[in-house]
C-alpha positions as CSV (number, residue, x, y, z in Angstrom):
1,M,43.9,-10.0,44.2
2,F,42.9,-6.3,43.9
3,Y,45.1,-5.9,40.9
4,S,43.6,-9.0,39.2
5,R,40.0,-7.8,39.9
6,T,40.8,-4.4,38.5
7,I,42.2,-5.9,35.3
8,L,39.1,-8.2,35.0
9,S,36.8,-5.2,35.5
10,L,38.6,-3.1,32.9
11,T,38.5,-6.0,30.5
12,I,34.7,-6.5,30.9
13,L,34.2,-2.8,30.6
14,A,36.2,-2.7,27.4
15,C,34.3,-5.6,26.0
16,L,31.0,-4.0,26.8
17,L,32.1,-0.7,25.3
18,F,33.3,-2.5,22.1
19,S,30.0,-4.4,21.9
20,W,28.0,-1.1,22.3
21,Q,30.1,0.7,19.7
22,T,29.7,-2.2,17.3
23,A,25.9,-2.2,17.8
24,E,25.8,1.5,17.3
25,A,28.0,1.2,14.1
26,E,25.8,-1.5,12.7
27,S,22.7,0.5,13.5
28,A,24.1,3.6,11.8
29,E,25.1,1.6,8.6
30,R,21.8,-0.1,8.2
31,P,18.7,2.1,7.9
32,N,15.6,2.1,9.9
33,I,12.6,1.2,7.6
34,L,9.2,2.8,7.8
35,L,6.6,1.3,5.5
36,I,3.4,3.3,5.2
37,L,0.5,1.6,3.5
38,V,-2.8,3.4,2.9
39,D,-6.1,1.7,2.1
40,D,-8.2,2.1,-1.1
41,M,-6.4,5.3,-2.3
42,G,-6.5,6.1,-6.0
43,Y,-3.5,6.6,-8.3
44,S,-4.0,10.4,-8.5
45,D,-5.0,11.1,-4.9
46,L,-1.8,12.7,-3.7
47,G,-0.9,16.3,-4.4
48,C,2.4,15.3,-5.8
49,Y,0.6,12.9,-8.2
50,G,-1.9,15.5,-9.5
51,S,-4.5,15.8,-6.8
52,E,-6.2,18.9,-5.4
53,I,-6.1,17.2,-2.0
54,E,-3.6,18.9,0.3
55,T,-0.8,16.5,1.2
56,P,2.2,18.8,1.9
57,N,4.1,16.3,4.2
58,I,3.9,13.5,1.8
59,D,4.7,15.8,-1.1
60,K,7.9,16.9,0.7
61,L,9.0,13.2,1.0
62,A,8.4,12.9,-2.7
63,A,10.3,16.1,-3.6
64,A,13.4,14.9,-1.6
65,G,13.0,11.2,-2.7
66,I,11.9,9.2,-5.6
67,K,8.4,9.0,-7.2
68,F,7.7,5.6,-8.7
69,T,5.1,5.9,-11.4
70,H,4.8,2.2,-12.4
71,F,4.5,0.4,-9.1
72,T,2.0,-2.5,-8.8
73,N,-0.1,-3.9,-6.0
74,C,-2.6,-6.8,-5.9
75,A,-5.8,-4.7,-6.3
76,K,-7.3,-5.9,-3.0
77,C,-6.7,-5.5,0.7
78,E,-5.9,-9.0,1.8
79,T,-4.1,-10.2,-1.3
80,T,-1.9,-7.1,-1.2
81,R,-1.0,-7.6,2.5
82,T,-0.3,-11.3,2.1
83,T,2.0,-10.7,-0.9
84,L,3.7,-7.8,0.9
85,M,4.4,-9.7,4.1
86,S,5.5,-12.9,2.5
87,G,7.5,-11.6,-0.5
88,R,5.7,-14.3,-2.5
89,Y,2.5,-14.3,-4.6
90,H,-0.5,-14.7,-2.4
91,T,-1.8,-17.7,-4.4
92,E,1.3,-19.6,-3.4
93,V,0.8,-19.2,0.3
94,K,-3.0,-19.1,0.8
95,G,-4.1,-21.7,3.3
96,N,-0.5,-22.4,4.4
97,S,0.8,-19.5,6.5
98,K,3.9,-21.5,7.5
99,S,5.2,-21.8,4.0
100,F,7.0,-18.4,4.1
101,I,8.9,-16.1,6.4
102,T,7.5,-12.6,6.9
103,I,9.5,-9.4,6.5
104,P,9.8,-8.9,10.3
105,E,10.7,-12.5,10.9
106,N,13.4,-12.3,8.4
107,L,14.7,-8.9,9.6
108,A,14.7,-10.1,13.2
109,L,17.3,-12.7,12.1
110,A,19.5,-9.8,11.2
111,G,19.0,-8.0,14.6
112,Y,16.1,-5.7,13.7
113,Q,13.3,-4.8,16.1
114,N,9.9,-4.8,14.5
115,F,6.8,-2.8,15.2
116,M,3.4,-2.7,13.5
117,V,0.5,-0.2,13.7
118,G,-2.9,-0.4,11.9
119,K,-4.8,-2.9,9.8
120,W,-3.6,-6.5,9.7
121,H,-6.3,-8.4,7.8
122,I,-4.3,-11.5,7.0
123,F,-3.1,-14.8,8.6
124,D,-2.3,-15.3,12.2
125,T,-1.6,-12.1,14.2
126,P,1.2,-9.5,14.0
127,N,2.8,-10.7,17.3
128,E,2.7,-14.3,16.0
129,R,4.5,-13.3,12.8
130,G,7.5,-11.4,13.9
131,F,6.4,-8.0,15.3
132,D,7.6,-7.2,18.8
133,R,4.9,-4.6,19.4
134,Y,1.5,-4.1,17.8
135,F,-1.5,-1.7,17.9
136,G,-4.4,-1.9,15.5
137,F,-7.2,-4.2,14.4
138,L,-7.2,-7.6,12.8
139,E,-10.2,-7.5,10.4
140,G,-10.8,-5.7,7.1
141,A,-12.6,-2.5,8.0
142,T,-13.8,-0.7,11.1
143,N,-15.6,2.5,12.2
144,F,-13.0,5.2,12.5
145,F,-14.6,6.7,15.6
146,T,-16.0,3.7,17.5
147,G,-13.6,1.0,16.4
148,E,-16.5,-1.3,15.6
149,G,-15.9,-3.7,12.7
150,T,-18.2,-3.5,9.7
151,G,-19.4,-7.0,10.7
152,G,-19.9,-6.0,14.3
153,G,-17.6,-6.3,17.3
154,I,-14.3,-4.8,18.0
155,S,-10.9,-6.4,17.2
156,Y,-8.5,-3.7,18.3
157,K,-5.5,-5.0,20.1
158,V,-2.4,-3.7,21.9
159,D,-0.1,-6.6,21.3
160,E,-2.3,-9.6,22.1
161,A,-4.6,-7.8,24.6
162,D,-8.0,-6.3,23.8
163,Y,-8.0,-2.6,23.5
164,E,-10.9,-0.5,24.9
165,I,-11.8,2.4,22.5
166,P,-11.6,5.8,24.3
167,E,-14.2,8.6,23.7
168,N,-11.8,10.8,21.7
169,F,-10.8,8.0,19.3
170,Y,-10.1,8.5,15.6
171,S,-8.1,5.6,14.2
172,T,-5.8,7.6,11.9
173,D,-4.7,9.8,14.8
174,F,-4.2,6.9,17.2
175,F,-2.2,4.9,14.7
176,A,0.2,7.8,14.5
177,N,0.2,8.1,18.3
178,Y,1.3,4.5,18.6
179,A,3.9,4.8,15.8
180,I,5.4,7.7,17.6
181,K,5.3,5.8,20.9
182,F,7.0,2.7,19.5
183,I,9.7,4.8,17.9
184,G,10.3,6.6,21.2
185,E,10.5,3.4,23.2
186,R,12.7,1.5,20.8
187,D,16.1,0.0,21.6
188,K,18.3,2.7,20.2
189,Q,21.2,0.3,19.6
190,K,19.2,-1.6,17.0
191,P,17.7,-0.6,13.7
192,F,13.9,-1.0,13.4
193,F,11.2,-1.9,10.9
194,L,7.9,-0.1,11.4
195,Y,4.9,-1.2,9.3
196,L,2.2,1.5,9.5
197,A,-1.0,0.4,7.8
198,F,-3.6,3.1,7.9
199,N,-7.2,2.1,7.2
200,A,-7.9,5.5,5.6
201,P,-9.4,6.2,3.1
202,H,-11.2,2.9,3.1
203,Y,-14.9,2.9,3.8
204,P,-16.8,4.0,5.9
205,L,-16.0,7.5,4.8
206,Q,-15.6,9.3,8.2
207,A,-13.4,12.2,9.2
208,P,-13.3,15.1,11.8
209,K,-15.6,17.9,11.0
210,E,-12.9,20.5,10.5
211,D,-11.2,18.4,7.9
212,V,-14.4,17.7,6.0
213,M,-15.5,21.3,6.0
214,K,-12.1,22.3,4.5
215,Y,-13.1,20.5,1.3
216,R,-16.9,21.0,1.4
217,G,-18.1,22.7,-1.8
218,K,-14.9,21.9,-3.8
219,Y,-16.4,19.0,-5.7
220,T,-19.7,20.6,-6.9
221,D,-18.4,20.7,-10.5
222,G,-18.5,17.0,-10.6
223,W,-16.4,14.0,-11.4
224,E,-15.9,14.7,-15.1
225,V,-14.4,18.1,-14.3
226,L,-12.2,16.7,-11.5
227,R,-10.8,14.0,-13.9
228,K,-9.9,16.6,-16.5
229,K,-8.2,18.9,-13.9
230,R,-6.2,16.0,-12.4
231,F,-5.3,14.7,-15.9
232,Q,-3.8,18.1,-16.9
233,R,-2.0,18.5,-13.6
234,M,-0.5,15.0,-13.9
235,K,1.0,16.0,-17.3
236,E,2.4,19.2,-15.8
237,L,4.0,17.3,-13.0
238,D,5.4,14.7,-15.5
239,I,3.7,11.8,-13.7
240,I,2.3,10.8,-17.1
241,P,3.7,11.5,-20.6
242,K,2.3,14.5,-22.4
243,N,0.8,12.3,-25.1
244,T,-1.2,10.2,-22.6
245,K,-4.9,9.9,-23.3
246,L,-7.6,9.9,-20.7
247,S,-9.4,6.6,-20.4
248,K,-13.1,6.5,-21.2
249,P,-15.4,5.8,-18.2
250,E,-17.2,2.6,-18.1
251,S,-20.8,2.5,-19.5
252,D,-22.4,2.5,-16.0
253,V,-20.6,5.6,-14.9
254,R,-23.2,8.3,-14.6
255,K,-23.0,11.9,-16.0
256,W,-22.8,14.5,-13.3
257,D,-25.6,16.5,-14.9
258,S,-27.9,13.6,-14.5
259,L,-28.0,14.1,-10.8
260,S,-30.5,16.4,-8.9
261,D,-29.2,19.3,-6.9
262,D,-29.7,17.4,-3.6
263,E,-27.8,14.4,-5.1
264,K,-24.9,16.7,-6.2
265,D,-24.7,18.1,-2.7
266,N,-24.6,14.7,-1.1
267,M,-21.9,13.6,-3.6
268,D,-19.9,16.7,-2.8
269,L,-20.1,15.7,0.9
270,R,-18.9,12.2,0.3
271,M,-15.9,13.3,-1.8
272,A,-15.0,16.1,0.6
273,T,-14.9,13.4,3.4
274,Y,-12.7,11.2,1.3
275,A,-10.4,14.1,0.7
276,A,-10.4,14.9,4.4
277,M,-9.4,11.4,5.2
278,I,-6.3,11.6,3.0
279,D,-5.5,15.0,4.3
280,R,-5.7,13.7,7.9
281,V,-3.3,10.8,6.9
282,D,-0.9,13.5,5.6
283,Q,-1.1,15.4,8.9
284,Q,-0.2,12.3,10.9
285,V,2.6,11.4,8.5
286,G,3.9,14.9,9.3
287,R,3.8,14.2,13.0
288,I,5.8,10.9,12.6
289,I,8.4,12.6,10.4
290,K,8.8,15.3,13.0
291,K,9.4,12.5,15.6
292,L,12.1,11.0,13.4
293,K,13.7,14.4,13.1
294,T,13.6,14.9,16.9
295,E,15.2,11.5,17.4
296,S,17.9,12.5,14.8
297,I,17.2,9.4,12.7
298,L,15.3,10.7,9.7
299,D,18.4,10.8,7.5
300,N,19.0,7.1,7.9
301,T,15.4,6.0,7.8
302,L,13.9,4.6,4.6
303,V,10.3,5.8,4.3
304,V,8.2,4.1,1.8
305,F,4.6,5.2,1.0
306,L,2.0,3.5,-1.2
307,S,-1.6,2.2,-1.4
308,D,-2.9,-1.4,-1.2
309,N,-5.1,-1.0,-4.3
310,G,-6.9,1.5,-6.5
311,A,-9.9,3.5,-5.5
312,C,-13.0,1.5,-4.5
313,P,-16.1,1.5,-6.7
314,F,-18.5,-0.1,-4.3
315,D,-21.2,2.3,-2.8
316,R,-22.2,0.6,0.4
317,T,-23.6,3.7,2.0
318,R,-26.2,2.5,4.6
319,A,-29.8,3.6,4.5
320,P,-30.0,4.9,8.1
321,T,-27.1,7.3,7.3
322,L,-29.2,9.0,4.6
323,E,-32.5,8.7,6.4
324,N,-31.2,10.4,9.5
325,N,-28.8,12.7,7.7
326,Y,-25.9,11.6,9.9
327,M,-22.8,13.6,9.1
328,P,-19.5,11.9,8.4
329,W,-18.0,13.2,11.7
330,D,-20.7,11.2,13.5
331,G,-19.7,7.7,14.5
332,R,-23.2,6.5,13.5
333,S,-22.6,7.4,9.9
334,Y,-21.6,5.0,7.2
335,Y,-20.9,6.7,3.8
336,C,-19.1,5.3,0.8
337,Y,-18.6,7.0,-2.6
338,P,-19.8,5.5,-5.9
339,R,-17.7,4.4,-8.9
340,E,-17.9,7.8,-10.5
341,W,-15.6,9.3,-7.8
342,A,-13.4,6.2,-7.9
343,N,-13.0,6.7,-11.7
344,A,-11.7,10.2,-11.0
345,C,-9.4,9.1,-8.2
346,N,-7.8,6.6,-10.6
347,T,-7.1,9.2,-13.3
348,P,-6.1,8.5,-16.0
349,L,-6.5,4.7,-15.7
350,R,-9.3,2.3,-16.2
351,L,-11.4,0.4,-13.6
352,Y,-10.9,0.0,-9.9
353,K,-10.1,-2.1,-6.8
354,Q,-10.3,-5.9,-7.5
355,N,-9.8,-5.5,-11.3
356,Q,-6.4,-6.3,-12.5
357,N,-6.5,-3.4,-15.0
358,E,-4.1,-0.6,-14.2
359,G,-6.8,1.3,-12.3
360,G,-6.9,-1.6,-9.8
361,I,-3.2,-2.4,-9.5
362,A,-1.4,0.9,-10.0
363,T,-0.3,2.9,-7.0
364,S,1.6,6.1,-6.4
365,M,4.7,5.0,-4.5
366,I,7.3,7.2,-2.8
367,A,10.7,6.3,-1.3
368,H,12.6,8.8,0.9
369,W,16.0,8.2,2.5
370,P,18.5,11.1,2.7
371,K,21.5,8.9,3.4
372,G,20.7,6.3,0.9
373,I,19.0,8.0,-2.1
374,S,21.5,9.8,-4.3
375,V,19.0,10.9,-6.9
376,P,16.5,12.9,-4.9
377,G,13.6,14.6,-6.7
378,T,13.6,12.0,-9.6
379,F,11.1,9.6,-11.1
380,N,11.5,5.8,-11.4
381,R,9.4,4.4,-14.3
382,Q,10.4,0.8,-14.1
383,R,7.7,-1.7,-13.2
384,G,7.9,-2.7,-9.6
385,H,5.7,-4.9,-7.4
386,L,4.9,-5.6,-3.8
387,I,7.0,-8.7,-3.8
388,D,10.0,-6.5,-4.2
389,F,9.8,-5.0,-0.7
390,H,10.9,-8.3,1.0
391,A,14.0,-8.5,-1.2
392,T,14.7,-4.8,-0.7
393,F,14.5,-4.8,3.0
394,R,16.6,-8.0,3.3
395,E,19.3,-6.4,1.3
396,L,19.4,-3.3,3.4
397,A,19.4,-5.3,6.6
398,G,22.0,-7.7,5.4
399,A,19.5,-10.5,6.2
400,K,19.8,-13.9,4.5
401,Y,16.7,-15.6,3.1
402,P,16.4,-19.0,4.8
403,T,15.3,-22.3,3.2
404,E,13.6,-23.2,6.5
405,Y,12.1,-21.3,9.4
406,Q,10.8,-22.7,12.7
407,G,10.9,-26.2,11.3
408,N,9.0,-25.3,8.1
409,K,10.3,-25.4,4.6
410,I,10.2,-21.9,3.0
411,G,9.3,-21.4,-0.6
412,P,11.4,-19.2,-2.9
413,A,11.3,-15.4,-2.6
414,R,9.9,-13.8,-5.8
415,G,11.0,-10.2,-5.6
416,I,13.8,-8.1,-7.1
417,S,15.4,-5.5,-4.8
418,L,14.7,-1.9,-5.4
419,V,18.0,-0.8,-3.9
420,P,19.7,0.0,-7.3
421,S,16.8,2.5,-8.0
422,F,18.0,4.5,-5.0
423,T,21.1,5.5,-6.8
424,G,19.5,5.9,-10.2
425,K,20.6,2.5,-11.6
426,E,18.5,0.2,-13.7
427,R,17.5,-3.0,-11.9
428,P,16.8,-6.3,-13.5
429,E,13.3,-6.6,-15.0
430,H,10.8,-9.2,-13.7
431,E,10.4,-12.2,-16.0
432,Y,6.7,-11.8,-15.4
433,L,4.3,-10.3,-12.9
434,Y,1.3,-12.5,-12.0
435,Q,-2.0,-10.8,-10.9
436,N,-4.9,-12.6,-9.4
437,F,-8.0,-11.8,-7.4
438,A,-10.3,-14.7,-6.5
439,D,-9.3,-16.5,-9.8
440,K,-11.9,-14.2,-11.4
441,Y,-9.8,-11.0,-12.2
442,T,-6.4,-12.0,-13.5
443,A,-3.5,-10.6,-15.5
444,I,0.0,-11.4,-16.4
445,I,2.6,-8.8,-17.4
446,K,5.6,-9.7,-19.4
447,G,7.8,-6.9,-20.7
448,K,5.5,-4.4,-22.4
449,W,2.7,-6.9,-22.8
450,K,-0.3,-7.4,-20.5
451,L,-3.0,-10.1,-20.7
452,V,-6.1,-9.3,-18.7
453,D,-8.7,-11.8,-17.6
454,R,-7.3,-14.2,-20.3
455,K,-9.4,-12.1,-22.8
456,Y,-7.7,-8.8,-23.5
457,L,-4.2,-8.0,-24.7
458,Y,-2.5,-4.6,-24.2
459,D,0.7,-3.0,-25.1
460,L,1.5,-1.0,-22.0
461,E,4.3,1.1,-23.6
462,K,1.8,2.6,-26.1
463,D,-1.4,2.1,-24.2
464,R,-1.2,2.2,-20.4
465,I,-4.8,3.2,-20.1
466,E,-5.7,-0.1,-21.8
467,S,-8.0,1.4,-24.4
468,N,-6.9,-0.8,-27.4
469,D,-7.4,-4.5,-27.1
470,L,-4.9,-6.3,-29.4
471,S,-6.0,-9.9,-28.9
472,K,-7.5,-10.0,-32.4
473,S,-4.9,-8.0,-34.3
474,H,-2.0,-9.9,-32.6
475,P,-3.3,-13.5,-32.3
476,E,0.2,-15.1,-32.0
477,K,1.2,-12.8,-29.1
478,F,-2.2,-13.3,-27.5
479,Q,-1.8,-17.1,-27.6
480,E,1.8,-16.8,-26.3
481,M,0.5,-14.8,-23.4
482,L,-2.3,-17.3,-22.8
483,N,0.3,-20.1,-22.7
484,E,2.5,-18.1,-20.3
485,F,-0.4,-17.3,-18.0
486,A,-1.3,-21.0,-17.9
487,R,2.3,-22.0,-17.1
488,V,2.6,-19.5,-14.3
489,D,-0.8,-20.1,-12.9
490,K,0.0,-23.8,-12.7
491,E,3.2,-23.0,-10.9
492,L,1.8,-20.5,-8.4
493,N,-1.8,-21.4,-8.1
494,N,-2.2,-25.0,-9.1
495,G,-3.8,-23.9,-12.3
496,N,-7.0,-22.8,-10.5
497,A,-7.6,-19.6,-12.4
498,V,-7.4,-21.3,-15.8
499,K,-9.6,-24.2,-14.5
500,K,-12.2,-21.7,-13.3
501,A,-12.1,-19.7,-16.6
502,N,-12.5,-22.9,-18.6
503,K,-15.4,-24.0,-16.4
504,N,-17.2,-20.7,-16.8
505,S,-16.6,-20.7,-20.5
506,K,-18.3,-24.2,-20.8
507,K,-21.3,-23.0,-18.8
508,K,-21.8,-20.0,-21.2
509,K,-21.8,-22.3,-24.2
């Protein structure tokens, strides 16, 4: 009897040891994934993309990874987040959050644990859509110091429970705190996916005093000078070709010299605060990278960094802030910057958040993964899109894409995996990329051609700043792109954008 029990015990122990070793091996082979999304950051706002803002930690990731120069988002907070999480165009899934499987839901099928920190701002809640742990807020924008939403009330949560904002709160710092906490408390036998969605540098512009004062006085030369300096720096860094031209500002962009001295000082304060917010994000990214190093998992963690849209042109600074001279480190303040600074932040591109021009949809994007990237310190200049992350992460996790999930039929995934890029290989080109915000601002990209708002045609290879409309000089190509947009819009959006455009056209007549 004793002999039989001993054999049984040894057998169980061997099975447990084999199971543990197998889990460890699988975890080692498949990377952890850290996806960092910032909010309303312009194309040229990182040091490694030409900015004067100090981002040494992010710059280090770029230097040892890949800088993507032609990556595309959806030009708006919610549309970007919906597309990102679903791997499908947001127009396909709006109003039906059960018609797709989210990244964490899909990765969980392959044994990943999933954590989220930060701004959600889409359907359902993070815990309902595949995340095991969550800390953050559910709406579109909140006060960085008080946690109050821009529409009033507080929607911060720890998992599904309400979170009471402490006195020393600053959202950027606390998001990093919870990211570090979740990493430390993870099941070390499983790989993880961590989605970290900072709300910086989205309005209201608020930052700790020491960070703001670091940049105070650095923007007194104005936005025209800033654009030119960044433009030159971007050429030196090879972010843009040497023959790139600087886009002309829109007609409503003011000249710096038209401002009074007091106005210039106030504008310097606002841009200094914006810079401080990005600087603070970089500091917190540095803390998280340090945690990954301490846990000895940085080498096998894919870190991806990007923005949800281009810089924001809407100056929503509230009157009491100016009347009472509240400083941006005061929770009572509510600053925004105007389109002139947004124009500089999107150097050298045209237009801003919401617009489907390059200034609205282009983002600096960085991928860092020591064990998986064999071409560190390089650029990738292929056009990529948010829909590609779902496909990329599935491939790395070995996760299959289901046709049904929790009893619901799942529509087709749209993305193309970025994995070949990590070894310097060309990946297949998208047949098209469909862009749409509110059926008002639209675009379709097909090869080098881009149709914007069904009115303008651009050759992106020769004219990425979209300065030369070819709709009149290339009427056949223009009509071809109109037809293609109509076809895709019908497939992905029930033809709503075309219907709306035609309706508005009839009204004008």
